[in-house]
C-alpha positions as CSV (number, residue, x, y, z in Angstrom):
1,R,100.7,68.7,84.1
2,P,103.4,66.7,85.5
3,N,105.8,67.4,82.3
4,E,105.1,71.0,82.8
5,S,105.6,70.9,86.7
6,C,108.8,69.0,86.3
7,C,110.3,71.7,83.6
8,N,109.1,74.1,86.0
9,L,110.8,72.7,89.2
10,R,114.1,72.1,87.1
11,A,114.0,75.4,85.8
12,W,113.7,77.0,89.6
13,S,116.1,74.3,90.8
14,F,118.8,75.5,88.1
15,H,117.8,79.2,89.2
16,F,118.6,78.3,92.8
17,H,121.9,76.5,92.4
18,V,122.9,79.6,90.2
19,A,121.8,82.1,92.7
20,F,123.6,80.0,95.3
21,L,127.2,79.8,93.9
22,I,127.1,83.7,92.7
23,V,126.4,84.3,96.9
24,A,129.1,81.5,97.9
25,N,131.5,83.3,95.4
26,I,131.0,86.7,96.8
27,A,131.1,85.6,100.3
28,Y,134.5,84.1,99.4
29,N,135.9,87.2,97.9
30,E,134.8,89.1,101.0
31,A,136.6,86.7,103.3
32,N,139.5,86.8,101.2
33,E,139.8,90.5,101.1
34,G,138.8,91.0,104.8
35,K,142.1,88.4,105.7
36,L,144.7,90.2,103.2
37,L,143.5,93.5,105.2
38,Y,143.5,92.1,108.3
39,N,147.6,91.1,107.5
40,F,148.2,94.1,105.9
41,L,147.2,96.4,109.3
42,H,148.9,93.3,111.1
43,M,152.4,94.5,109.2
44,E,151.9,98.0,109.5
45,T,150.8,98.3,113.3
46,S,153.9,95.8,114.1
47,E,156.5,97.9,112.2
48,I,155.2,101.1,114.0
49,A,155.8,99.0,117.4
50,S,158.9,98.3,116.6
51,R,160.1,102.0,115.2
52,R,158.4,103.0,118.7
53,R,160.8,100.4,120.8
54,G,163.7,101.1,118.8
55,G,163.6,104.6,119.1
56,H,163.3,104.3,123.3
57,G,166.0,101.8,123.4
58,A,168.6,104.0,122.0
59,G,168.1,107.0,124.1
60,H,166.9,105.4,127.3
61,G,168.1,102.3,127.4
62,S,165.1,100.7,125.6
63,G,162.3,102.5,126.7
64,S,163.3,102.0,130.6
65,V,163.3,105.7,133.2
66,P,167.4,105.9,133.9
67,A,168.5,105.0,137.7
68,P,169.2,107.9,139.8
69,R,172.8,109.0,140.2
70,F,173.6,107.3,143.7
71,A,172.1,104.0,142.9
72,S,175.4,102.7,142.0
73,L,177.3,103.0,145.1
74,P,178.5,100.4,146.5
75,G,178.3,98.9,150.0
76,R,175.5,101.8,150.6
77,K,172.1,102.5,149.6
78,L,170.3,106.0,149.1
79,G,168.9,107.4,152.3
80,Q,171.1,105.3,154.4
81,P,172.2,106.6,157.4
82,G,175.6,107.8,158.2
83,A,176.3,107.4,154.3
84,P,179.0,110.2,153.3
85,P,178.0,112.3,150.2
86,R,179.6,111.3,147.3
87,R,181.7,114.1,145.6
88,D,181.8,113.6,141.6
89,P,184.1,115.3,139.8
90,P,182.7,118.5,137.6
91,S,182.7,116.7,134.1
92,A,180.5,114.2,136.3
93,L,178.4,116.6,137.0
94,L,178.0,118.1,133.7
95,R,177.0,115.0,132.5
96,D,174.5,114.2,135.1
97,R,172.7,117.9,134.9
98,A,172.4,117.4,130.7
99,T,171.3,113.7,131.3
100,Q,168.6,115.6,133.9
101,A,167.5,118.2,131.6
102,L,166.6,115.7,128.8
103,P,162.6,114.7,128.7
104,L,162.3,111.4,129.7
105,S,159.6,109.3,128.1
106,P,157.1,107.7,130.7
107,P,157.2,104.3,130.7
108,L,154.9,102.4,128.3
109,Q,151.4,101.6,129.7
110,K,148.6,99.1,128.6
111,S,146.4,101.7,126.5
112,N,142.4,101.4,127.3
113,V,141.9,102.0,123.2
114,P,142.4,98.5,121.1
115,P,145.2,98.3,118.4
116,L,144.7,99.4,115.0
117,A,145.0,95.9,113.9
118,Q,142.3,94.7,116.4
119,R,140.0,97.1,115.5
120,G,140.1,96.3,111.5
121,E,139.8,92.8,112.4
122,E,136.8,92.9,114.4
123,A,135.2,95.2,111.4
124,E,135.4,93.2,108.5
125,S,134.8,90.4,111.0
126,A,131.5,91.6,111.6
127,K,131.2,92.8,108.0
128,F,131.6,89.4,106.6
129,L,129.5,87.6,109.5
130,L,126.5,90.2,108.5
131,L,126.7,89.6,104.7
132,T,127.1,85.2,105.5
133,L,123.8,85.7,107.3
134,L,121.8,87.9,104.8
135,S,122.6,85.9,102.2
136,L,121.9,82.5,104.2
137,A,118.5,84.2,104.8
138,C,117.8,85.1,101.0
139,I,118.7,81.8,99.9
140,A,116.3,80.2,102.4
141,G,113.6,82.3,101.7
142,V,113.9,81.3,98.4
143,L,113.6,77.6,98.4
144,A,110.9,78.0,101.3
145,A,108.8,80.3,98.7
146,S,109.7,77.6,95.7
147,G,109.1,74.7,98.0
148,V,105.4,75.9,99.2
149,A,104.3,76.9,95.5
150,Y,105.3,73.8,94.1
151,C,103.3,71.7,96.9
152,L,100.5,74.0,96.2
153,R,100.6,73.4,92.5
154,H,101.1,69.8,93.0
155,R,98.4,69.3,95.1
156,A,96.2,71.2,93.0
157,H,97.1,68.8,89.8
158,H,96.6,66.1,92.4
159,R,92.9,67.3,93.2
160,L,91.8,68.1,89.5
161,K,93.0,64.4,88.5
162,E,91.0,63.1,91.1
163,K,88.3,65.5,89.7
164,L,88.6,63.9,86.0
165,S,88.6,60.1,87.5
166,A,85.9,60.5,89.2
167,L,84.1,62.3,86.5
168,G,84.6,59.3,84.1
169,A,84.0,57.0,86.4
170,D,80.9,58.1,87.8
171,A,78.9,61.1,86.2
172,G,76.2,62.9,88.0
173,T,73.4,64.9,86.9
174,D,75.8,67.9,87.4
175,A,78.6,66.3,85.4
176,P,78.2,68.9,82.3
177,A,78.8,71.5,84.6
178,A,81.6,69.9,86.6
179,Y,83.5,69.2,83.2
180,Q,83.4,72.7,82.6
181,E,84.6,74.1,85.8
182,L,87.3,71.7,85.4
183,C,88.7,72.4,82.1
184,R,88.7,76.1,83.1
185,Q,90.5,75.0,86.4
186,R,93.4,73.2,84.5
187,M,94.2,75.7,82.3
188,A,93.9,78.3,85.7
189,V,92.6,81.2,83.3
190,K,92.7,84.3,85.2
191,T,89.0,85.6,84.8
192,S,87.9,89.0,85.7
193,D,84.6,90.7,86.8
194,R,82.1,90.1,84.0
195,P,78.6,91.6,83.6
196,E,75.8,89.3,84.2
197,P,74.4,87.7,80.6
198,L,71.3,89.0,79.5
199,H,68.4,86.6,79.6
200,S,66.0,88.5,77.4
201,S,64.7,86.9,74.2
202,R,67.0,86.2,71.4
203,I,64.0,88.0,69.4
204,N,63.8,91.1,71.3
205,S,67.7,91.5,71.2
206,V,67.8,91.1,67.4
207,S,65.2,93.5,66.6
208,S,66.9,95.7,69.3
209,Q,69.6,95.6,67.1
210,F,67.9,96.7,63.8
211,S,68.2,100.4,65.1
212,D,71.0,102.6,64.3
213,G,72.2,102.6,67.8
214,P,75.8,101.4,69.0
215,I,76.6,97.8,69.0
216,P,76.0,96.2,72.4
217,S,78.8,94.8,74.0
218,P,80.2,91.6,73.8
219,S,78.0,88.9,76.0
220,A,79.7,88.3,79.3
221,R,79.3,84.5,78.1
222,S,82.2,85.2,75.5
223,S,84.3,88.1,77.0
224,T,87.8,88.2,75.7
225,S,90.4,90.2,74.5
226,S,91.2,88.4,71.5
227,W,87.4,88.7,70.1
228,C,88.8,92.6,69.6
229,E,91.1,91.7,67.4
230,E,88.3,89.8,64.8
231,P,85.4,91.7,63.7
232,A,82.6,90.4,61.5
233,Q,84.1,91.2,57.7
234,S,82.2,90.5,54.6
235,N,82.1,91.5,50.9
236,M,78.4,92.0,51.3
237,D,77.5,95.5,49.9
238,I,75.1,97.4,51.8
239,S,72.1,97.0,50.0
240,T,72.0,93.0,50.2
241,G,72.7,92.9,53.8
242,H,69.8,95.3,54.6
243,M,68.0,92.7,52.4
244,I,69.0,89.9,53.8
245,L,68.0,91.7,57.2
246,S,64.7,92.7,56.6
247,Y,64.2,89.2,55.7
248,M,65.5,87.7,58.8
249,E,63.5,90.2,60.7
250,D,59.9,89.1,59.2
251,H,60.9,85.9,60.0
252,L,61.5,86.0,63.7
253,K,58.4,88.4,64.0
254,N,55.8,86.6,61.9
255,K,55.4,83.2,64.2
256,N,53.1,81.7,61.7
257,R,55.1,82.3,59.0
258,L,58.3,80.5,61.1
259,E,55.8,77.8,62.2
260,K,54.5,77.0,58.4
261,E,58.4,77.1,57.4
262,W,59.5,74.6,60.0
263,E,56.3,72.1,59.2
264,A,57.0,72.3,55.6
265,L,60.9,71.4,56.4
266,C,59.5,68.4,58.8
267,A,57.6,67.0,55.8
268,Y,60.6,67.2,53.3
269,Q,61.8,63.9,52.8
270,A,65.2,63.6,50.6
271,E,65.7,61.4,47.6
272,P,67.5,59.0,47.3
273,N,67.6,58.3,51.2
274,D,68.4,54.5,51.4
275,S,71.1,53.7,54.8
276,T,71.5,49.9,54.0
277,V,75.1,49.7,54.6
278,A,74.4,51.2,58.1
279,Q,72.0,48.9,58.8
280,Q,73.8,46.0,58.3
281,E,74.5,44.0,61.4
282,E,78.5,44.4,61.6
283,N,77.6,48.1,61.8
284,V,74.7,48.5,63.6
285,Q,76.7,48.8,67.0
286,K,78.7,51.5,65.3
287,N,75.7,53.8,65.4
288,R,75.3,55.9,68.5
289,S,71.5,56.5,67.2
290,R,69.0,54.7,65.0
291,A,67.5,57.5,63.7
292,V,70.7,59.0,62.6
293,V,72.9,57.3,60.0
294,P,74.5,58.1,57.0
295,Y,72.9,57.8,53.4
296,D,74.5,55.1,51.3
297,H,75.2,58.1,48.5
298,S,76.6,60.1,50.9
299,R,78.6,58.6,53.6
300,I,82.6,58.3,54.7
301,C,84.2,55.4,53.9
302,L,87.2,54.2,55.5
303,K,90.4,52.3,53.7
304,G,89.5,48.7,54.8
305,E,92.9,47.8,54.7
306,S,94.2,50.2,57.5
307,S,91.1,49.9,59.2
308,H,91.3,47.8,62.6
309,D,88.4,45.7,61.8
310,N,88.8,45.3,57.8
311,S,86.0,47.7,57.5
312,D,84.9,50.8,55.5
313,Y,81.9,52.2,57.8
314,I,82.1,54.8,60.1
315,N,78.8,56.9,60.9
316,A,79.8,60.4,58.9
317,S,78.9,62.2,56.2
318,P,80.8,64.6,53.9
319,I,78.6,67.6,53.3
320,M,79.4,69.7,50.2
321,D,78.5,73.3,49.7
322,H,79.4,74.8,46.0
323,D,82.2,72.2,44.9
324,P,80.4,68.7,44.8
325,R,84.5,67.4,44.6
326,N,85.8,68.8,48.0
327,P,83.5,68.7,50.9
328,A,83.6,71.6,53.4
329,Y,82.4,69.8,56.4
330,I,82.1,66.4,57.6
331,A,79.2,65.6,59.9
332,T,79.9,62.6,62.3
333,Q,78.6,61.2,65.7
334,G,80.3,61.8,68.8
335,P,82.9,58.3,68.7
336,L,82.0,55.7,71.0
337,P,84.6,53.5,72.4
338,A,84.7,50.9,69.6
339,T,84.9,53.8,67.2
340,V,87.7,56.1,68.4
341,A,90.2,54.3,66.2
342,D,87.8,54.4,63.2
343,F,87.6,58.3,63.8
344,W,91.3,59.3,63.7
345,Q,91.5,57.6,60.8
346,M,88.7,59.5,59.5
347,V,90.6,62.5,60.3
348,W,93.7,61.1,58.9
349,E,92.5,60.1,55.6
350,N,90.7,63.1,54.6
351,G,93.2,65.6,55.6
352,C,91.3,67.0,58.5
353,V,93.4,69.9,60.6
354,V,90.2,71.0,62.5
355,I,87.8,69.7,64.8
356,V,84.6,71.2,65.8
357,M,83.0,69.5,69.0
358,L,79.6,71.0,70.2
359,T,78.4,68.7,73.2
360,P,79.9,67.9,76.7
361,L,81.2,64.4,77.3
362,V,78.1,63.4,79.6
363,E,74.9,65.5,79.8
364,N,72.3,65.0,82.7
365,G,74.1,61.3,83.7
366,V,73.8,60.3,80.1
367,K,77.4,59.8,78.1
368,Q,77.0,61.7,74.5
369,C,80.6,61.2,73.3
370,Y,83.7,59.0,74.8
371,H,86.6,60.8,75.6
372,Y,88.4,60.5,72.4
373,W,91.8,62.2,73.2
374,P,94.2,62.0,75.6
375,D,94.0,63.8,78.8
376,E,97.8,64.1,79.0
377,G,100.5,62.6,76.9
378,S,99.5,60.4,74.2
379,N,97.5,57.9,73.2
380,L,97.4,54.9,70.9
381,Y,94.4,54.6,68.8
382,H,95.3,51.1,66.3
383,I,97.7,52.7,64.1
384,Y,97.4,56.3,65.2
385,E,99.1,58.1,68.3
386,V,97.6,61.0,69.6
387,N,99.3,63.3,71.8
388,L,98.1,66.2,73.6
389,V,100.4,69.3,72.9
390,S,97.9,72.3,74.6
391,E,94.9,73.1,76.1
392,H,93.9,76.3,76.2
393,I,90.1,78.2,77.3
394,W,89.4,81.1,75.3
395,C,86.4,82.0,77.9
396,E,83.8,80.1,79.4
397,D,81.8,79.1,76.8
398,F,85.0,76.8,74.7
399,L,88.1,75.9,74.8
400,V,90.8,75.1,72.4
401,R,93.2,71.8,72.5
402,S,96.1,71.3,69.9
403,F,97.2,67.3,69.1
404,Y,100.2,66.0,67.5
405,L,98.6,63.3,65.1
406,K,101.1,60.4,64.2
407,N,100.6,57.7,61.7
408,L,102.9,54.4,62.6
409,Q,102.8,52.9,59.4
410,T,104.0,56.1,57.3
411,N,105.5,57.8,60.3
412,E,103.9,61.1,59.0
413,T,102.8,63.2,61.8
414,R,100.0,66.4,61.3
415,T,99.0,69.2,63.8
416,V,94.9,68.7,64.5
417,T,93.4,71.4,66.6
418,Q,90.0,70.7,68.3
419,F,87.6,73.5,69.3
420,H,85.0,72.4,72.0
421,F,82.2,74.3,72.9
422,L,80.9,73.5,76.5
423,S,77.6,75.1,76.7
424,W,75.3,73.7,74.3
425,N,73.2,70.6,75.5
426,D,71.4,68.6,73.4
427,Q,67.8,69.3,71.7
428,R,67.8,72.8,73.1
429,V,70.3,76.2,72.1
430,P,73.1,78.1,73.5
431,A,72.1,81.1,75.7
432,S,73.7,83.9,73.3
433,T,74.2,84.0,69.7
434,R,77.1,85.8,70.8
435,S,79.1,82.9,72.4
436,L,78.7,80.7,69.1
437,L,79.4,83.3,66.5
438,D,82.5,84.1,68.4
439,F,83.3,80.5,68.8
440,R,82.9,80.7,64.7
441,R,85.1,83.1,64.2
442,K,87.8,81.8,66.3
443,V,87.6,77.9,64.3
444,N,87.3,80.3,60.7
445,K,90.4,82.2,62.0
446,C,92.1,78.6,62.4
447,Y,90.6,77.3,59.3
448,R,91.3,80.1,56.9
449,G,93.1,78.7,53.5
450,R,92.6,75.2,53.7
451,S,90.9,73.3,51.4
452,C,90.3,70.3,53.8
453,P,86.6,69.5,55.2
454,V,86.4,70.9,59.0
455,V,85.1,67.8,61.0
456,V,81.7,68.7,62.9
457,H,80.3,66.3,65.5
458,C,77.6,66.8,68.5
459,S,76.4,63.7,70.1
460,D,74.1,61.9,67.1
461,G,75.6,64.2,64.7
462,A,72.6,66.0,63.1
463,G,70.9,68.5,65.8
464,R,73.6,70.2,67.3
465,S,76.2,70.0,64.2
466,G,73.4,71.0,61.4
467,T,72.4,73.8,63.3
468,Y,76.3,74.9,63.4
469,I,76.6,73.7,59.7
470,L,74.0,75.7,58.5
471,I,74.8,79.3,60.4
472,D,78.4,78.8,59.2
473,M,77.3,77.7,55.5
474,V,75.1,80.9,55.1
475,L,77.4,83.3,56.2
476,N,80.1,81.7,54.3
477,K,77.7,82.4,51.4
478,M,77.0,86.0,52.4
479,A,80.9,87.0,53.0
480,K,81.4,85.6,49.3
481,G,79.1,88.3,48.4
482,A,76.0,86.3,47.6
483,K,73.0,88.5,46.8
484,E,70.2,86.0,48.0
485,I,70.0,83.7,50.5
486,D,67.4,81.2,51.4
487,I,68.0,79.6,54.6
488,A,65.3,76.9,54.4
489,A,67.2,75.8,51.0
490,T,69.5,75.5,52.2
491,L,69.0,73.4,55.1
492,E,67.3,71.4,52.5
493,H,70.3,70.9,51.0
494,L,71.6,70.0,54.3
495,R,69.5,67.4,54.4
496,D,69.6,65.7,51.4
497,Q,73.5,64.5,52.6
498,R,72.5,63.7,56.5
499,P,69.4,63.0,57.8
500,G,68.3,65.1,60.7
501,M,70.2,68.4,60.4
502,V,68.7,70.8,62.5
503,Q,66.2,68.9,64.7
504,T,63.9,71.1,66.2
505,K,62.3,74.5,65.7
506,E,64.5,76.7,68.4
507,Q,67.2,75.5,66.5
508,F,66.2,77.0,63.3
509,E,64.9,80.0,64.9
510,F,68.4,80.3,66.6
511,A,70.1,79.7,63.2
512,L,68.3,82.9,61.7
513,T,68.5,84.7,64.9
514,A,72.6,84.1,64.6
515,V,72.5,85.3,61.2
516,A,70.8,88.5,61.7
517,E,72.8,89.2,64.5
518,E,76.0,88.7,62.3
519,V,74.5,90.5,59.3
520,N,73.8,93.2,61.6
521,A,77.5,93.7,62.9
522,I,78.8,93.5,59.5
523,L,76.5,96.1,58.4
524,K,77.8,98.2,61.2
525,A,81.2,97.3,60.4
526,L,80.9,98.4,56.6
527,P,81.3,102.3,55.4
528,Q,78.0,104.0,55.7
């Protein structure tokens, strides 16, 4: 995201400036030390030279060779014919002999070896030049690398933004896969080598787990290290677990019994089942599907004075578990463009902090849900400001987003977490029960210790939402130590509160399989 890129760029720039100042300071100190050394050596050399010149001047006339004795004869030159020989007195002869006996210093000649000061200056200059070049090369390399990295990040972000815009503007048949790939790329998740998912039937996989063999490794579609930290936990005793497991195995293996049970569920009619409010003219356009609307006796009512259209209607139903005063879930449809503000108002007024989304935005070219959260930064929906705080990919099946929800009328704020399951298409089931069970554990870990309802939605808020709520409700009852579990009766309880919960036999079978797998995992975790 641009905010993160800007922060990273500022941090890198700060580090580069600090490094440059440090290198410049070192170079400056080295230059000063070189100058001081040069001055010291120059002074020492000058002093030695002056001493030498002083010594030769005192003994031999400033270092020059004394002239021959006969050079000072007036009117005659040495070797001139006819010049009479000079006769010196004895004292002069003795002085001349003593002078000739003294060792004469040879005349100073220009040496081929450079003076000490010149050699020290050249060494320090070479050292300073080498240090300066190395420092400049390091700084240039770091700046070039950071520039290339920033350009690559900016280019990747720009491409992803273009992908997202194209996805929202013109959704094709491959939109769900493109959307999932986009989410994975945006978080730059480091994916390791994963084994291919098993394509065997779910019934066979469950039956194979009834043996006492080791638990198979997690599915490739949910392979993250974090799930090792969240094992299946329950207060269920061993005898109850084996009884429930036997019940599930019988249902999954006996196709006729499963078929009859599903037919009985399809014939079930909830009482009362009036939906007059949802069918009112001003509310019809707020329903994504005419077949799935809330009952009059079981619907979420908004505060009309806070609504953008002074209406209290939203296509959402409270789902009770064991406490009729406090709903455990709110099953709702995927928001429409005209109902996004109503959705966030419902989240705020019911104190919800967890949203479970079970549908892609687009499926086979059909929009399943409106993009009701900001892609980056914040969006304003009536009086509710939604700010995207973070977005994390946990595995290739789902991601987690964190929002900062603010009521502009009261200036109160709240953190809301959205768990988005990506690989569940309408009227179908996920490829693996393991992925959905891992997803549920992550949701429950975030929700643990709270009493507010969990918002669960797919496209119409019935098929996939009902399947997830059925699995979660049954497993929660088992975790609390329930001795008997009747999944068919639990589904009837859900349909009493919202129509169409669990829409296909495959979804019902998937719920049985998921419960059986979780019970088997719990039994293996219990001390034998």
